[in-house]
C-alpha positions in Angstrom: 80.4 -84.7 -63.0 80.1 -87.7 -65.2 81.0 -91.1 -64.1 83.5 -93.0 -66.1 83.8 -96.7 -65.5 87.3 -98.1 -64.9 86.7 -100.6 -67.5 86.2 -97.7 -70.1 89.0 -95.6 -68.7 91.6 -98.4 -69.5 92.6 -98.4 -73.2 92.4 -101.9 -74.8 95.4 -103.1 -76.5 93.8 -103.0 -79.9 92.7 -99.5 -79.7 96.4 -98.5 -79.9 97.2 -100.5 -82.8 95.9 -101.0 -86.2 94.3 -104.3 -87.1 96.5 -106.9 -88.2 99.4 -105.2 -86.2 100.0 -108.7 -84.6 101.9 -109.6 -87.8 104.3 -107.1 -87.0 104.8 -108.2 -83.4 105.5 -111.7 -84.7 108.0 -110.3 -86.9 109.7 -108.6 -83.9 109.6 -111.9 -82.1 111.1 -113.7 -85.0 114.1 -111.1 -85.1 114.7 -111.7 -81.4 115.0 -115.6 -82.2 117.5 -114.6 -84.9 119.4 -112.4 -82.6 119.4 -115.0 -80.1 120.6 -117.6 -82.6 123.5 -115.3 -83.9 124.6 -114.7 -80.4 124.5 -118.4 -79.4 126.7 -119.1 -82.5 129.2 -116.5 -81.1 129.1 -118.0 -77.6 129.8 -121.4 -78.8 132.8 -120.1 -81.2 134.2 -118.4 -78.2 134.6 -121.8 -76.6 135.7 -123.7 -79.5 138.5 -121.1 -80.6 139.3 -120.1 -77.0 138.6 -116.5 -77.4 138.1 -114.9 -74.1 136.3 -111.8 -73.0 136.4 -108.9 -73.4 138.3 -109.8 -76.9 135.9 -109.0 -79.9 138.1 -110.8 -82.5 140.7 -113.4 -82.6 144.3 -112.9 -83.9 144.7 -116.7 -84.5 141.3 -117.9 -85.6 139.9 -116.0 -88.8 136.6 -118.4 -88.7 135.8 -116.9 -85.5 136.0 -113.4 -86.6 133.5 -114.3 -89.3 131.0 -115.8 -86.9 131.5 -112.7 -84.6 131.2 -110.3 -87.6 127.8 -112.0 -88.8 126.5 -111.1 -85.3 128.0 -107.9 -84.8 126.9 -106.6 -88.3 123.4 -107.4 -87.5 123.7 -105.7 -84.4 124.9 -102.6 -86.1 121.7 -102.3 -88.4 119.2 -103.6 -86.1 118.2 -100.6 -84.2 117.5 -98.8 -87.5 115.7 -101.7 -88.9 113.4 -101.9 -85.6 112.3 -98.1 -86.1 111.6 -98.3 -89.8 109.8 -101.6 -89.0 107.8 -100.2 -86.4 106.9 -96.9 -88.2 105.9 -98.9 -91.4 103.9 -101.3 -89.5 101.8 -99.0 -87.8 100.3 -97.9 -91.2 101.2 -100.8 -93.3 101.2 -103.8 -91.0 100.9 -106.7 -93.6 103.2 -105.3 -96.2 105.7 -104.1 -93.5 105.4 -107.7 -92.1 106.4 -109.2 -95.3 109.5 -106.9 -95.8 110.4 -107.8 -92.1 110.4 -111.5 -92.7 112.6 -111.2 -95.7 115.0 -109.0 -93.7 115.1 -111.4 -90.7 115.5 -114.3 -93.0 118.3 -112.8 -95.0 120.2 -112.3 -91.8 120.2 -115.9 -91.4 121.4 -116.5 -94.9 124.1 -113.7 -94.3 125.3 -115.4 -91.2 125.4 -119.0 -92.9 127.3 -117.6 -95.8 129.9 -115.9 -93.4 130.2 -119.2 -91.1 131.7 -120.8 -94.1 135.0 -118.8 -93.3 134.9 -117.2 -96.8 133.6 -113.8 -95.9 132.4 -113.0 -99.7 129.8 -115.7 -99.3 128.0 -113.6 -96.6 126.5 -111.8 -99.8 123.9 -114.6 -100.3 122.1 -112.6 -97.7 122.0 -109.5 -99.8 118.4 -110.0 -100.7 117.8 -108.6 -97.2 118.3 -105.2 -98.9 114.5 -105.6 -100.3 113.2 -105.9 -96.7 115.3 -103.1 -95.3 114.7 -100.7 -98.2 111.0 -101.7 -98.4 110.5 -100.6 -94.5 112.5 -97.7 -95.1 110.5 -96.6 -98.1 107.2 -97.2 -96.2 108.4 -95.1 -93.2 109.0 -92.3 -95.8 105.6 -92.6 -97.1 104.3 -92.5 -93.5 106.3 -89.4 -92.9 105.1 -87.5 -95.9 101.5 -88.7 -95.4 101.5 -87.2 -91.9 103.2 -84.0 -92.8 100.9 -83.3 -95.8 97.6 -84.8 -94.8 94.8 -82.3 -94.2 
């Protein structure tokens, strides 16, 4: 019987992730800050425009609806982005992180455009497609490399 020390039996965090994966983790934290900001803005708007829970939207205050939609739309796409960001980041941590920074930053721009009360101005955040499609494409590359690698 071979003795295995407890120290060597416990995997170290760096054994499970590639070098530079810390950048991906920082992007996840940045995305949490973005979601918290958007959520806080909705909370403030609820009080300002007197929109009570559980109402998602207001019949009287279109500006509240713009603030709510900026947050809701981000939440609708966030799970997909998380998965693609993680898959891409495991193999291409630096490139995926750059794409992630683009996407997260674009959600701020999208929201600020929406907050004007003119929904068309949300399109200022459309550069986020570069980040989203970037991590989606990298995820496809990872998938095909995994399938077709010897």
